SELO-272002 format. One record per residue (C-alpha): residue in one letter; x, y, z; residue number from 1. Coordinates in Angstrom, 2 decimals, m for minus. Example, Ala and Ser with C-alpha at 12.3 -4.5 7.8 and 13.67 -1.06 7.14 Angstrom:
# residues 2
@code = A	xx = 12.30	yy = m4.50	zz = 7.80	pos = 1 .
@code = S	xx = 13.67	yy = m1.06	zz = 7.14	pos = 2 .
This chain:
# residues 296
@code = X	xx = m151.53	yy = 104.82	zz = 78.55	pos = 1 .
@code = X	xx = m153.53	yy = 104.96	zz = 75.35	pos = 2 .
@code = X	xx = m156.24	yy = 106.93	zz = 77.15	pos = 3 .
@code = X	xx = m153.68	yy = 109.56	zz = 78.23	pos = 4 .
@code = X	xx = m152.39	yy = 109.94	zz = 74.68	pos = 5 .
@code = X	xx = m155.92	yy = 110.44	zz = 73.35	pos = 6 .
@code = X	xx = m156.72	yy = 113.04	zz = 76.05	pos = 7 .
@code = X	xx = m153.51	yy = 114.95	zz = 75.37	pos = 8 .
@code = X	xx = m154.14	yy = 114.90	zz = 71.62	pos = 9 .
@code = X	xx = m157.72	yy = 116.18	zz = 71.99	pos = 10 .
@code = X	xx = m156.71	yy = 118.99	zz = 74.38	pos = 11 .
@code = X	xx = m153.83	yy = 119.93	zz = 72.07	pos = 12 .
@code = X	xx = m156.14	yy = 120.20	zz = 69.07	pos = 13 .
@code = X	xx = m158.69	yy = 122.25	zz = 71.04	pos = 14 .
@code = X	xx = m156.02	yy = 124.65	zz = 72.35	pos = 15 .
@code = X	xx = m154.57	yy = 125.13	zz = 68.85	pos = 16 .
@code = X	xx = m158.06	yy = 125.79	zz = 67.47	pos = 17 .
@code = X	xx = m158.83	yy = 128.30	zz = 70.23	pos = 18 .
@code = X	xx = m155.55	yy = 130.14	zz = 69.77	pos = 19 .
@code = X	xx = m156.09	yy = 130.27	zz = 65.99	pos = 20 .
@code = X	xx = m159.58	yy = 131.69	zz = 66.49	pos = 21 .
@code = X	xx = m158.18	yy = 134.34	zz = 68.82	pos = 22 .
@code = X	xx = m155.89	yy = 135.57	zz = 66.03	pos = 23 .
@code = X	xx = m152.17	yy = 135.91	zz = 65.54	pos = 24 .
@code = X	xx = m150.48	yy = 138.09	zz = 68.13	pos = 25 .
@code = X	xx = m147.02	yy = 137.77	zz = 69.66	pos = 26 .
@code = X	xx = m146.72	yy = 137.72	zz = 73.45	pos = 27 .
@code = X	xx = m145.03	yy = 141.14	zz = 73.51	pos = 28 .
@code = X	xx = m147.85	yy = 142.65	zz = 71.45	pos = 29 .
@code = X	xx = m150.71	yy = 141.35	zz = 73.56	pos = 30 .
@code = X	xx = m152.97	yy = 143.71	zz = 75.42	pos = 31 .
@code = X	xx = m153.56	yy = 142.97	zz = 79.14	pos = 32 .
@code = X	xx = m156.83	yy = 141.05	zz = 78.73	pos = 33 .
@code = X	xx = m155.34	yy = 138.93	zz = 75.92	pos = 34 .
@code = X	xx = m152.35	yy = 137.97	zz = 78.08	pos = 35 .
@code = X	xx = m154.68	yy = 137.02	zz = 80.97	pos = 36 .
@code = X	xx = m156.78	yy = 134.81	zz = 78.66	pos = 37 .
@code = X	xx = m153.64	yy = 133.12	zz = 77.30	pos = 38 .
@code = X	xx = m152.43	yy = 132.30	zz = 80.81	pos = 39 .
@code = X	xx = m155.84	yy = 130.92	zz = 81.78	pos = 40 .
@code = X	xx = m155.93	yy = 128.71	zz = 78.68	pos = 41 .
@code = X	xx = m152.51	yy = 127.29	zz = 79.53	pos = 42 .
@code = X	xx = m153.66	yy = 126.45	zz = 83.06	pos = 43 .
@code = X	xx = m156.99	yy = 124.95	zz = 82.00	pos = 44 .
@code = X	xx = m155.35	yy = 122.75	zz = 79.37	pos = 45 .
@code = X	xx = m153.02	yy = 121.05	zz = 81.87	pos = 46 .
@code = X	xx = m155.78	yy = 119.94	zz = 84.30	pos = 47 .
@code = X	xx = m157.53	yy = 117.25	zz = 82.18	pos = 48 .
@code = X	xx = m154.20	yy = 116.07	zz = 80.76	pos = 49 .
@code = X	xx = m152.64	yy = 115.49	zz = 84.19	pos = 50 .
@code = X	xx = m155.70	yy = 114.10	zz = 86.01	pos = 51 .
@code = X	xx = m157.38	yy = 111.11	zz = 84.38	pos = 52 .
@code = X	xx = m160.14	yy = 111.17	zz = 86.99	pos = 53 .
@code = X	xx = m161.36	yy = 114.52	zz = 85.69	pos = 54 .
@code = X	xx = m163.72	yy = 114.18	zz = 82.70	pos = 55 .
@code = X	xx = m162.29	yy = 115.52	zz = 79.46	pos = 56 .
@code = X	xx = m165.21	yy = 117.88	zz = 78.94	pos = 57 .
@code = X	xx = m164.24	yy = 119.67	zz = 82.16	pos = 58 .
@code = X	xx = m161.24	yy = 120.94	zz = 80.29	pos = 59 .
@code = X	xx = m162.73	yy = 121.44	zz = 76.82	pos = 60 .
@code = X	xx = m165.83	yy = 123.42	zz = 77.86	pos = 61 .
@code = X	xx = m163.88	yy = 126.06	zz = 79.89	pos = 62 .
@code = X	xx = m161.54	yy = 126.54	zz = 76.92	pos = 63 .
@code = X	xx = m164.51	yy = 127.21	zz = 74.63	pos = 64 .
@code = X	xx = m166.03	yy = 129.58	zz = 77.20	pos = 65 .
@code = X	xx = m162.72	yy = 131.49	zz = 77.41	pos = 66 .
@code = X	xx = m162.72	yy = 131.75	zz = 73.61	pos = 67 .
@code = X	xx = m166.25	yy = 133.23	zz = 73.65	pos = 68 .
@code = X	xx = m165.21	yy = 135.70	zz = 76.37	pos = 69 .
@code = X	xx = m162.30	yy = 136.75	zz = 74.20	pos = 70 .
@code = X	xx = m164.58	yy = 137.40	zz = 71.22	pos = 71 .
@code = X	xx = m166.97	yy = 139.43	zz = 73.35	pos = 72 .
@code = X	xx = m164.16	yy = 141.50	zz = 74.88	pos = 73 .
@code = X	xx = m162.61	yy = 142.07	zz = 71.44	pos = 74 .
@code = X	xx = m165.93	yy = 143.17	zz = 69.99	pos = 75 .
@code = X	xx = m166.50	yy = 145.56	zz = 72.89	pos = 76 .
@code = X	xx = m163.05	yy = 147.15	zz = 72.44	pos = 77 .
@code = X	xx = m163.77	yy = 147.63	zz = 68.72	pos = 78 .
@code = X	xx = m167.27	yy = 149.05	zz = 69.10	pos = 79 .
@code = X	xx = m166.86	yy = 151.20	zz = 72.21	pos = 80 .
@code = X	xx = m163.92	yy = 153.56	zz = 72.82	pos = 81 .
@code = X	xx = m164.92	yy = 153.69	zz = 76.50	pos = 82 .
@code = X	xx = m164.78	yy = 149.92	zz = 76.88	pos = 83 .
@code = X	xx = m161.49	yy = 149.85	zz = 74.99	pos = 84 .
@code = X	xx = m160.03	yy = 152.27	zz = 77.47	pos = 85 .
@code = X	xx = m161.41	yy = 150.28	zz = 80.42	pos = 86 .
@code = X	xx = m160.25	yy = 146.86	zz = 79.17	pos = 87 .
@code = X	xx = m157.00	yy = 147.72	zz = 77.38	pos = 88 .
@code = X	xx = m156.07	yy = 151.11	zz = 78.83	pos = 89 .
@code = X	xx = m154.89	yy = 154.21	zz = 76.93	pos = 90 .
@code = X	xx = m151.62	yy = 155.18	zz = 75.31	pos = 91 .
@code = X	xx = m149.84	yy = 157.45	zz = 77.79	pos = 92 .
@code = X	xx = m147.31	yy = 160.18	zz = 77.04	pos = 93 .
@code = X	xx = m144.39	yy = 159.56	zz = 79.39	pos = 94 .
@code = X	xx = m142.04	yy = 162.09	zz = 77.80	pos = 95 .
@code = X	xx = m142.85	yy = 165.38	zz = 76.07	pos = 96 .
@code = X	xx = m140.84	yy = 168.44	zz = 74.89	pos = 97 .
@code = X	xx = m140.66	yy = 169.59	zz = 78.52	pos = 98 .
@code = X	xx = m138.98	yy = 166.34	zz = 79.63	pos = 99 .
@code = X	xx = m140.04	yy = 163.21	zz = 81.51	pos = 100 .
@code = X	xx = m143.62	yy = 163.20	zz = 82.81	pos = 101 .
@code = X	xx = m142.91	yy = 161.75	zz = 86.25	pos = 102 .
@code = X	xx = m146.54	yy = 161.72	zz = 87.33	pos = 103 .
@code = X	xx = m147.43	yy = 159.36	zz = 84.48	pos = 104 .
@code = X	xx = m144.44	yy = 157.15	zz = 85.32	pos = 105 .
@code = X	xx = m145.72	yy = 156.95	zz = 88.88	pos = 106 .
@code = X	xx = m149.21	yy = 156.03	zz = 87.66	pos = 107 .
@code = X	xx = m147.73	yy = 153.32	zz = 85.43	pos = 108 .
@code = X	xx = m145.55	yy = 152.04	zz = 88.27	pos = 109 .
@code = X	xx = m142.31	yy = 152.28	zz = 86.31	pos = 110 .
@code = X	xx = m139.14	yy = 154.15	zz = 87.17	pos = 111 .
@code = X	xx = m137.22	yy = 156.71	zz = 85.12	pos = 112 .
@code = X	xx = m134.38	yy = 154.17	zz = 84.80	pos = 113 .
@code = X	xx = m136.74	yy = 151.64	zz = 83.23	pos = 114 .
@code = X	xx = m137.88	yy = 154.32	zz = 80.79	pos = 115 .
@code = X	xx = m134.27	yy = 155.10	zz = 79.85	pos = 116 .
@code = X	xx = m133.58	yy = 151.41	zz = 79.36	pos = 117 .
@code = X	xx = m136.55	yy = 151.13	zz = 76.99	pos = 118 .
@code = X	xx = m135.31	yy = 154.16	zz = 75.06	pos = 119 .
@code = X	xx = m131.82	yy = 152.67	zz = 74.79	pos = 120 .
@code = X	xx = m133.35	yy = 149.50	zz = 73.34	pos = 121 .
@code = X	xx = m134.80	yy = 151.74	zz = 70.63	pos = 122 .
@code = X	xx = m131.33	yy = 153.27	zz = 69.97	pos = 123 .
@code = X	xx = m132.10	yy = 156.58	zz = 71.68	pos = 124 .
@code = X	xx = m129.16	yy = 157.26	zz = 73.97	pos = 125 .
@code = X	xx = m129.52	yy = 161.05	zz = 74.05	pos = 126 .
@code = X	xx = m132.74	yy = 162.28	zz = 75.66	pos = 127 .
@code = X	xx = m132.47	yy = 165.60	zz = 73.81	pos = 128 .
@code = X	xx = m133.29	yy = 163.69	zz = 70.60	pos = 129 .
@code = X	xx = m136.70	yy = 162.57	zz = 71.94	pos = 130 .
@code = X	xx = m139.69	yy = 164.81	zz = 71.35	pos = 131 .
@code = X	xx = m142.37	yy = 162.42	zz = 72.64	pos = 132 .
@code = X	xx = m142.22	yy = 158.96	zz = 74.21	pos = 133 .
@code = X	xx = m145.52	yy = 157.11	zz = 74.40	pos = 134 .
@code = X	xx = m146.33	yy = 154.02	zz = 76.43	pos = 135 .
@code = X	xx = m148.67	yy = 151.99	zz = 74.23	pos = 136 .
@code = X	xx = m151.45	yy = 149.70	zz = 75.36	pos = 137 .
@code = X	xx = m149.28	yy = 146.59	zz = 74.94	pos = 138 .
@code = X	xx = m146.55	yy = 148.02	zz = 77.21	pos = 139 .
@code = X	xx = m144.14	yy = 148.99	zz = 74.45	pos = 140 .
@code = X	xx = m142.59	yy = 152.44	zz = 74.05	pos = 141 .
@code = X	xx = m143.08	yy = 154.44	zz = 70.84	pos = 142 .
@code = X	xx = m140.73	yy = 157.37	zz = 70.22	pos = 143 .
@code = X	xx = m141.41	yy = 160.47	zz = 68.12	pos = 144 .
@code = X	xx = m137.95	yy = 161.98	zz = 67.63	pos = 145 .
@code = X	xx = m137.21	yy = 165.66	zz = 67.18	pos = 146 .
@code = X	xx = m136.87	yy = 166.76	zz = 63.59	pos = 147 .
@code = X	xx = m133.15	yy = 167.42	zz = 63.93	pos = 148 .
@code = X	xx = m132.62	yy = 163.81	zz = 65.13	pos = 149 .
@code = X	xx = m134.63	yy = 162.14	zz = 62.37	pos = 150 .
@code = X	xx = m132.61	yy = 160.34	zz = 59.68	pos = 151 .
@code = X	xx = m132.63	yy = 161.78	zz = 56.18	pos = 152 .
@code = X	xx = m135.07	yy = 160.13	zz = 53.78	pos = 153 .
@code = X	xx = m134.95	yy = 159.69	zz = 50.02	pos = 154 .
@code = X	xx = m137.47	yy = 162.51	zz = 49.77	pos = 155 .
@code = X	xx = m135.17	yy = 164.82	zz = 51.71	pos = 156 .
@code = X	xx = m132.29	yy = 163.90	zz = 49.40	pos = 157 .
@code = X	xx = m134.56	yy = 164.10	zz = 46.33	pos = 158 .
@code = X	xx = m133.74	yy = 160.55	zz = 45.30	pos = 159 .
@code = X	xx = m136.38	yy = 159.01	zz = 43.06	pos = 160 .
@code = X	xx = m136.85	yy = 155.26	zz = 43.40	pos = 161 .
@code = X	xx = m139.69	yy = 153.03	zz = 42.21	pos = 162 .
@code = X	xx = m142.10	yy = 151.86	zz = 44.87	pos = 163 .
@code = X	xx = m141.36	yy = 148.52	zz = 46.50	pos = 164 .
@code = X	xx = m143.50	yy = 145.63	zz = 45.31	pos = 165 .
@code = X	xx = m144.98	yy = 142.65	zz = 47.10	pos = 166 .
@code = X	xx = m143.21	yy = 139.31	zz = 46.52	pos = 167 .
@code = X	xx = m145.27	yy = 136.12	zz = 46.43	pos = 168 .
@code = X	xx = m143.81	yy = 132.68	zz = 47.09	pos = 169 .
@code = X	xx = m144.51	yy = 130.62	zz = 43.99	pos = 170 .
@code = X	xx = m142.25	yy = 127.59	zz = 44.54	pos = 171 .
@code = X	xx = m141.37	yy = 125.97	zz = 47.85	pos = 172 .
@code = X	xx = m139.55	yy = 122.67	zz = 48.37	pos = 173 .
@code = X	xx = m139.95	yy = 121.71	zz = 44.72	pos = 174 .
@code = X	xx = m143.70	yy = 122.39	zz = 44.59	pos = 175 .
@code = X	xx = m145.53	yy = 125.09	zz = 42.67	pos = 176 .
@code = X	xx = m147.92	yy = 127.16	zz = 44.83	pos = 177 .
@code = X	xx = m150.70	yy = 127.74	zz = 42.31	pos = 178 .
@code = X	xx = m152.80	yy = 129.55	zz = 44.88	pos = 179 .
@code = X	xx = m150.31	yy = 132.44	zz = 45.02	pos = 180 .
@code = X	xx = m150.36	yy = 132.74	zz = 41.24	pos = 181 .
@code = X	xx = m154.11	yy = 133.13	zz = 41.59	pos = 182 .
@code = X	xx = m153.59	yy = 135.87	zz = 44.22	pos = 183 .
@code = X	xx = m151.47	yy = 137.75	zz = 41.67	pos = 184 .
@code = X	xx = m153.99	yy = 137.14	zz = 38.91	pos = 185 .
@code = X	xx = m151.46	yy = 135.27	zz = 36.78	pos = 186 .
@code = X	xx = m151.49	yy = 132.04	zz = 34.79	pos = 187 .
@code = X	xx = m148.65	yy = 129.99	zz = 36.26	pos = 188 .
@code = X	xx = m148.14	yy = 128.18	zz = 32.94	pos = 189 .
@code = X	xx = m147.33	yy = 131.54	zz = 31.31	pos = 190 .
@code = X	xx = m144.62	yy = 132.44	zz = 33.86	pos = 191 .
@code = X	xx = m142.98	yy = 129.14	zz = 34.85	pos = 192 .
@code = X	xx = m141.35	yy = 128.35	zz = 31.47	pos = 193 .
@code = X	xx = m139.35	yy = 131.63	zz = 31.53	pos = 194 .
@code = X	xx = m138.22	yy = 131.01	zz = 35.12	pos = 195 .
@code = X	xx = m137.15	yy = 127.41	zz = 34.47	pos = 196 .
@code = X	xx = m135.42	yy = 128.47	zz = 31.25	pos = 197 .
@code = X	xx = m133.28	yy = 130.94	zz = 33.20	pos = 198 .
@code = X	xx = m132.36	yy = 128.29	zz = 35.79	pos = 199 .
@code = X	xx = m131.92	yy = 125.35	zz = 33.39	pos = 200 .
@code = X	xx = m133.66	yy = 123.01	zz = 35.81	pos = 201 .
@code = X	xx = m137.03	yy = 121.52	zz = 36.75	pos = 202 .
@code = X	xx = m139.42	yy = 122.60	zz = 39.48	pos = 203 .
@code = X	xx = m138.29	yy = 119.71	zz = 41.74	pos = 204 .
@code = X	xx = m134.75	yy = 121.18	zz = 41.82	pos = 205 .
@code = X	xx = m135.92	yy = 124.52	zz = 43.25	pos = 206 .
@code = X	xx = m135.96	yy = 125.01	zz = 47.02	pos = 207 .
@code = X	xx = m137.53	yy = 128.46	zz = 46.99	pos = 208 .
@code = X	xx = m138.73	yy = 131.02	zz = 44.46	pos = 209 .
@code = X	xx = m140.63	yy = 134.28	zz = 44.86	pos = 210 .
@code = X	xx = m142.05	yy = 136.61	zz = 42.22	pos = 211 .
@code = X	xx = m142.99	yy = 140.26	zz = 42.43	pos = 212 .
@code = X	xx = m145.88	yy = 141.89	zz = 40.60	pos = 213 .
@code = X	xx = m143.33	yy = 143.64	zz = 38.39	pos = 214 .
@code = X	xx = m141.60	yy = 140.42	zz = 37.36	pos = 215 .
@code = X	xx = m138.59	yy = 140.38	zz = 39.72	pos = 216 .
@code = X	xx = m137.58	yy = 136.82	zz = 40.64	pos = 217 .
@code = X	xx = m135.67	yy = 135.61	zz = 43.69	pos = 218 .
@code = X	xx = m134.84	yy = 131.94	zz = 43.30	pos = 219 .
@code = X	xx = m132.59	yy = 129.33	zz = 44.91	pos = 220 .
@code = X	xx = m131.99	yy = 125.70	zz = 43.99	pos = 221 .
@code = X	xx = m131.23	yy = 122.96	zz = 46.49	pos = 222 .
@code = X	xx = m127.57	yy = 123.17	zz = 47.43	pos = 223 .
@code = X	xx = m126.94	yy = 126.32	zz = 45.32	pos = 224 .
@code = X	xx = m126.65	yy = 130.05	zz = 45.85	pos = 225 .
@code = X	xx = m129.61	yy = 132.33	zz = 45.23	pos = 226 .
@code = X	xx = m130.12	yy = 134.09	zz = 41.91	pos = 227 .
@code = X	xx = m132.02	yy = 137.21	zz = 40.91	pos = 228 .
@code = X	xx = m133.41	yy = 138.09	zz = 37.50	pos = 229 .
@code = X	xx = m136.47	yy = 139.61	zz = 35.88	pos = 230 .
@code = X	xx = m139.12	yy = 138.01	zz = 33.70	pos = 231 .
@code = X	xx = m141.41	yy = 139.87	zz = 31.37	pos = 232 .
@code = X	xx = m145.05	yy = 139.84	zz = 32.43	pos = 233 .
@code = X	xx = m147.33	yy = 140.71	zz = 29.54	pos = 234 .
@code = X	xx = m151.10	yy = 141.17	zz = 29.54	pos = 235 .
@code = X	xx = m151.49	yy = 137.64	zz = 28.15	pos = 236 .
@code = X	xx = m150.08	yy = 136.31	zz = 31.44	pos = 237 .
@code = X	xx = m153.02	yy = 137.63	zz = 33.45	pos = 238 .
@code = X	xx = m156.31	yy = 135.87	zz = 34.05	pos = 239 .
@code = X	xx = m159.50	yy = 137.27	zz = 32.61	pos = 240 .
@code = X	xx = m160.74	yy = 138.11	zz = 36.10	pos = 241 .
@code = X	xx = m157.62	yy = 140.21	zz = 36.82	pos = 242 .
@code = X	xx = m158.03	yy = 142.04	zz = 33.50	pos = 243 .
@code = X	xx = m161.70	yy = 142.83	zz = 34.19	pos = 244 .
@code = X	xx = m160.91	yy = 144.01	zz = 37.74	pos = 245 .
@code = X	xx = m158.20	yy = 146.34	zz = 36.52	pos = 246 .
@code = X	xx = m160.42	yy = 147.74	zz = 33.76	pos = 247 .
@code = X	xx = m163.11	yy = 148.39	zz = 36.39	pos = 248 .
@code = X	xx = m160.58	yy = 150.17	zz = 38.63	pos = 249 .
@code = X	xx = m159.41	yy = 152.31	zz = 35.70	pos = 250 .
@code = X	xx = m163.02	yy = 153.25	zz = 34.89	pos = 251 .
@code = X	xx = m163.54	yy = 154.38	zz = 38.50	pos = 252 .
@code = X	xx = m160.35	yy = 156.47	zz = 38.36	pos = 253 .
@code = X	xx = m161.46	yy = 158.05	zz = 35.09	pos = 254 .
@code = X	xx = m164.87	yy = 158.89	zz = 36.58	pos = 255 .
@code = X	xx = m163.25	yy = 160.51	zz = 39.62	pos = 256 .
@code = X	xx = m160.95	yy = 162.51	zz = 37.34	pos = 257 .
@code = X	xx = m163.97	yy = 163.69	zz = 35.34	pos = 258 .
@code = X	xx = m165.70	yy = 164.82	zz = 38.54	pos = 259 .
@code = X	xx = m162.58	yy = 166.69	zz = 39.67	pos = 260 .
@code = X	xx = m162.32	yy = 168.52	zz = 36.34	pos = 261 .
@code = X	xx = m166.04	yy = 169.35	zz = 36.47	pos = 262 .
@code = X	xx = m165.66	yy = 170.90	zz = 39.95	pos = 263 .
@code = X	xx = m162.83	yy = 173.03	zz = 38.56	pos = 264 .
@code = X	xx = m165.00	yy = 174.22	zz = 35.69	pos = 265 .
@code = X	xx = m163.21	yy = 172.11	zz = 33.06	pos = 266 .
@code = X	xx = m164.79	yy = 169.69	zz = 30.61	pos = 267 .
@code = X	xx = m162.11	yy = 167.52	zz = 29.08	pos = 268 .
@code = X	xx = m162.96	yy = 164.52	zz = 26.98	pos = 269 .
@code = X	xx = m163.05	yy = 161.31	zz = 28.95	pos = 270 .
@code = X	xx = m159.70	yy = 159.55	zz = 28.75	pos = 271 .
@code = X	xx = m159.72	yy = 156.07	zz = 27.33	pos = 272 .
@code = X	xx = m159.21	yy = 153.34	zz = 29.89	pos = 273 .
@code = X	xx = m155.96	yy = 151.49	zz = 29.52	pos = 274 .
@code = X	xx = m155.17	yy = 148.22	zz = 31.21	pos = 275 .
@code = X	xx = m151.97	yy = 148.33	zz = 33.22	pos = 276 .
@code = X	xx = m151.86	yy = 145.29	zz = 35.42	pos = 277 .
@code = X	xx = m148.84	yy = 145.91	zz = 37.61	pos = 278 .
@code = X	xx = m149.50	yy = 146.63	zz = 41.22	pos = 279 .
@code = X	xx = m153.11	yy = 145.47	zz = 41.18	pos = 280 .
@code = X	xx = m153.04	yy = 144.71	zz = 44.88	pos = 281 .
@code = X	xx = m152.60	yy = 147.69	zz = 47.17	pos = 282 .
@code = X	xx = m153.15	yy = 147.94	zz = 50.90	pos = 283 .
@code = X	xx = m155.11	yy = 150.74	zz = 52.49	pos = 284 .
@code = X	xx = m154.03	yy = 151.58	zz = 56.01	pos = 285 .
@code = X	xx = m155.92	yy = 153.52	zz = 58.56	pos = 286 .
@code = X	xx = m153.54	yy = 156.31	zz = 59.54	pos = 287 .
@code = X	xx = m155.78	yy = 157.86	zz = 62.15	pos = 288 .
@code = X	xx = m153.63	yy = 158.40	zz = 65.25	pos = 289 .
@code = X	xx = m154.78	yy = 156.94	zz = 68.57	pos = 290 .
@code = X	xx = m155.98	yy = 159.19	zz = 71.35	pos = 291 .
@code = X	xx = m153.50	yy = 159.89	zz = 74.10	pos = 292 .
@code = X	xx = m153.79	yy = 160.78	zz = 77.75	pos = 293 .
@code = X	xx = m155.25	yy = 159.19	zz = 80.79	pos = 294 .
@code = X	xx = m153.91	yy = 156.30	zz = 82.77	pos = 295 .
@code = X	xx = m153.14	yy = 152.90	zz = 81.49	pos = 296 .
C-alpha cells in the first residue's frame, strides 16, 4: 500500500511539473497538437500508477520525452510559419460579406447549423450583422461585425475617461504581499499606514486588498462588506530603482521628441525631465493580424 502511495505521488508531481513547463492554456484554447499531447500525458500517467509490476521509470521517462516533443513543436511553430500551418493549421474565413463560405465549412467538416450555433453563442442572432466569421486555430469562432452592428464606444460618444489602471493584490488572508509592492516600485511601509488608518484595523483583519498604480484601493475585511477609497501616492513612496527607471524613460522620450522636432526643421530647447511615477508599467501588444486562408 505504501508503495502505491509513493508511486502515485511521484507521478502526480511529474505530471504537474510537465504541465507547468508546457505553459498555461485552457482546454478550449489548445491547438490540436497541444490537445493530443495532453491526452497522451493523461494516458501515460495512469499506467505506472495502476500496474505495480511496471517500473516507475517506464512512466516518468515517456512523460519527459513528451515534454521535450512539446518544446520542439512549439519552437518550430514560432520560428517557421510553414511548420505552424502544418502543425496547428490556419485561421479560415467561414463567412464573408458575400455570405457563408460553404466550401470552407466542408473542408472543416462542420455544418452551417453548427456555424449558426457558434454565432449565437457569441450573441449574433442576425447574420446580416456579421461581416466576417473566422475559424481560429483552436477551433473557436471570431466575428468581425459590420460597422452598423458595432456598439457605440466612448470615442464615438466623445466621452473622455481616464485610462484603466492595473490593480495589484497587496493583502490576502491577513498577509502583506511585499513582492507585489516591489512590482509596483513602492515601499509598503509608506502605503500601509494610510490604508489601515482608513479601515481602523490591523493587517490580520483584512481578507483582501488591492491597490492601483494611481492609488485606488479595493479592500474587504473578514466578515464585512468591501470598501473603496483612494490613498495619496507621493514620490517619497517609490523605491530608488523605480525613480531611476522613470527618469531614464523620460530621458528617452525627450530624446525622441528632440529628434522629431529636428526632422521637422525645429530646434526647441530640450525639455527638462520630470519624474511622474504613475503608470510605470505598460504592456506592449503585438497587433499584427494573423494570415488567413487555406485549410485548417
